[in-house]
N, C-alpha and C positions, 0 to 999 in steps of 0.2 A: 481324297475322299470320294470326289465325284467319279474318278476313274474306277473305283471299286464297284459302283452301282450295277453295271451290267452283269458282272460275274456273280456278285452276291445275289441279285435278283434271280438269275438263272438257277443258282444252287437252291434257293428257297423254293422256287416253283417246282424244281425236280424233286426236292424232298417232300413237298406236299403231294405231288402226283404219286410218288412211290410209297409213302408211309401213311397218308391220310385219305387220299381220294379212293373211293370204292369201299371204304370201311364204314360199317354202321356205328362203331364205337372205337375210340382210341383213348389212351392214357397220355395226357399232355406232357407231364414232367419228363419222363424218359425220352420222349421224342424231341423235346426242346434241348435236352442235354446233348443228344447226338448231333442235332443241327448246329448248335452254337460252336461245338468243338470242331466239327467238320469245316465250318466256314473259317474259323481262326487258323487252323493248320493249313488249309488250302490257300487262302488269300495271303497270309503273311509268310509262310514257310514253304509253299509249293509242294506240300505233302498231299497228294490226291489219292494214293492207294488206300482203299477202304480197310484192308487188313491191317496195314500199318497204323491208320487212324484209330482203329478199334483197340489195338495194343496200347497206344499212347493214351487213349481215353481212359482205359481201365487203370493205368498207372497214375494218371492225374487224379482220379477219384480216390485212390489209396493215399496219395500224397496229401490231398486236401483234408481227408479224415485225420491224418496224423498231425497236420499243421495245427489243428485246434484241440489236440489231445494233451494230456499231461506228458511233459518231455522226459519220459523214463525209457532209456535205451535198454530194454529187456526183451529177450526173444518172445515173439508172439504179441508184443504190445503194438498199439496203433503207431506209436512213434517209430519203433524199429521197422515196421512194415513200410512206413513212409520213407525212411532213409534208404531201404533196399529198393523201393520203387523208383526213387529219384536216381539211384545208381543205374538201374536198368534203362530208365528214360534217357539218361545221358549217353549210354552206349548207342541207343538207336539214333539219337540226334547227332552224335559225333559222326556216324556213317552218313547222315544227310549232309552235314557240313563238308565232308570230304568230297562227296559227289558234286555238290554245288561249286565248291572251290575249283574242281577240275573243269566244270562247265564254264566257269568264268575265265579260266586260263585259256581254254580252247576257243572262246568267243561264242559258244552256243547259249550262254546266259549273259544278261546285261547287268550292270551295276545298280540299276534302278528297277529291276524286274519286280522285286518285292522286298519285304523287310529283311529277309535272310540275306539277300544280296547286299543290301545297304550295310548290315552289320559286318559282313565279311570284307567289304571294301572301305569301310570308314577308317579315317585316320584323324587323330587329334591334332592340336596346334603344333605339336612337336613331331608330327609325322608318324606317331605310333599307332598301330592297328589294335583292335580288341584282341585279347587272347581268346582261345577256344573256350576256356572256362567262363570268361565274361559273357561270351555269346550264349553259352548254355544257360547261364543265370538269367539273361534277358529272355530266353525262351520260356523258362519256368515262370518268371514274373508276369510276362505277357499272357501266357495261357491261364494262369490263376486269375489275373485281373479281368480278362475277357469272359471268364466262364460263369461263376456263380452270380456275379452282379448283373449279367444280361439274362441268364436263365430265370432268375427270380421274377423280375417284372413281366417277362414274356409269358410265364406260367400263371402268375397271380392275377394278371389282368383278365384272364378268362374266368377266374373265380369271382372277382368283384363285378365284372360286367354281367355275369349270370344273375347276380342279385340286383342289378340295376338295368333292367331291360330298356328303359327309355333312353339311357345313356348309350347303350350298345346300338340302338336303332339310329341314333344321331350319328354315331361313328360310321355305321354302315352307309347311311345316306351320303356322308362326305366322301367315302371311298367310291361309291357308285358314280358320284359326280365327277370325280377325278378320272375314273375309267371312261366316262363319256367324252372327256376332253382329250383322251389319247387317240390319235388317228390310227387307222389300220396300218399295220406294219411297223408302228413305232413302239419302242419300249419305254417303260416308266423311267423318268429322269429326275434330275435335281429339282427342277421347278415344281414337279409333282409332289416331291417330298416336302418342299417348303409350303405347299398348299394344304398339307395335312394338319391344320391348326388344332381342330377339335380332337383328332386322334392323339396328337402329342400331349394335349392338355389331359387327356384320359390316362396316358402313361405317367405323366407327372403326378397326377392325383393318386395313382396306384403306388408310386414310389414315395409319396408323402405318407400314406397310410401304412405302407409296408416297405420302409427303406431297405434296399438290398444289402447295405452295410450298416451294422449296428453303430459303429463309431470309428474314430481314427485317433491314434496316439500322436501327440505333438510334444515337443520339448520346449520348455520355457527358456528363452534366451537371456532373459533378465528377470529380476523379481517382479511379480505381477501383484498389484494391490487391487482387490475387487470386493466391494461391499463389506469391508471390515476384515477380509481374509487376505492372507499373503501366500502366494504360490512361489516358493523359492526358485531361484535360478537353477536350471539343471533338472528340475523335477519333470516327470512325464505327466501329461494331461490327456485324459480321454474325453474327446468331444463326441457326444452322442447325438444322433439325429432325433432320437425320441424326446430329447429335452425341449425341442421346439415344434416338431412336426405334429404332435398331438396336443398341443397346448392351446386352449381357447383364447389366450392372450394374443396369439398370432394368427390362428385359423378359426374362424367362426364355425361352431358345430363340427369340431374336428373328427368325430366318429362317423360323419356322413360323407359318402362318396360324391363329391361335387367338382367335376373337371372345370367348371366355369371360374373357379378361383384363379385359374392361370390364364384367363383371357388377357388380351393385349400384352402377350409375351411376359406375363407374370409381373407387370408393373405395379400391381396392387399388393404384392407379397413383400413383406418387410425383408430387406437384405439380410442375408446370412441366417434366415430362419428355415429356409428350404435348402437342405444340403445333402441330398442322396448321393451326389457325386463329389462331395467336398465343396470348396469355394475358394475364391481368390487365386493367388499364384500357384497354390498347391492343389487345384482342382484336378480331378481324374483326367489324364490325357486321352483316355479312350472313350469318353462319354459321348462324343459326336459319332463315333463308330457304332457304339451300342444303340444310339438313337436311330441311326440309319437302318440298322439290322432289325430293330423292333418294328419300325414303321413299314418296312418292306414286307415283313412277315404278315402283319395285320392286313396289309393291302392284298396280298395274294390269298390270304385266308378268306376274306370277304368276297373276292373274285370267284373263289371256288365253291364256297358254301353259303347258303342262304341264311342259316341259323344253326344253333347248337343248344343242347340242354345238358346240364350236369347229371350224372348218374346219382351222385349224392350231393344235394344242394347244401347240406349242413357240414360238409367236410371241413375240418379245422385247418388253420394255417399255423405252422409252428416254425420258430427260428431256433433250432437246437443243433449246433450252437448258432449257426447262421448259414445262409440267409433265410428269410421267411419263404416257406414253400408249403403247399398242401401236403398234409400228412400221408395221404395214400396216392399221391401222384395226379389226382384230379382227372377222373375218367369222364368223358363227354360223349353224347350221341350226336352224330353229324347229319345234317340235311343238305344234300348237294344243291347248288344253284342250277336251275334249268337253263 
């Protein structure tokens, strides 16, 4: 994770310089989508060509829409379009696999260069490598997992912070303090991310109010008896974050944005009531990566802009079907830092 910081930080700063800086007004959501997808394809799979990234990005959007649609394989349906998009995506990525495999054989790429190299050189306890289809499935799962669940908090935090200026000012002061401690010529590092305590509390509170994933399905391995009810073995259970995140039983005044709930690393939060990334052994394996990405973006945003105001402060947030996002992409006016 720490090895990813320099490149991720550089990509975020480049993105802000190219897409945000010098603009009087931007729409947050589409910019976040482009950034998150670009970082994932570049860092994990070595795909840096912008044209190729754009093609894959459009295909992923089509696949994502079909994933949450009625599974009717009929021409013109979202489901059929998603199947076709996945086929096109596999064609592109198969070419990427062949190129990287050739570079590994020639020694111009290393086995630990990135996730793609790891997948191509991995062997199980019997010495069997992944098949190409297994690698392509990993591609798909990772891109899905890193996409919506990171875009949602990155976008929504701008919305909630605009309604809570005192919280945003506290976040800004923390980031400016971190900037003051970075010596000339130094880049932001792991210790600086660890110092972003209030910034991360703000992200956690955003994810409490608007969890990026509505819920997760789990399978009952045995009969479960709970408060007079029995969930039979083999049944599917939908665990939803909203069943605890917005309950006053667990969070005082749950409709209020209060990052201080998560002070002292969330020690005052009842275990398994805050679950935007899941919990326990099945917790999302990419949540630390998402955390690093969000913190780095907020750092570079504060470094570049003194403030912002929403074009429409009353814009609604909708989760149709998921994740929660501003209905119109949340346009903001930017004020550069002198």
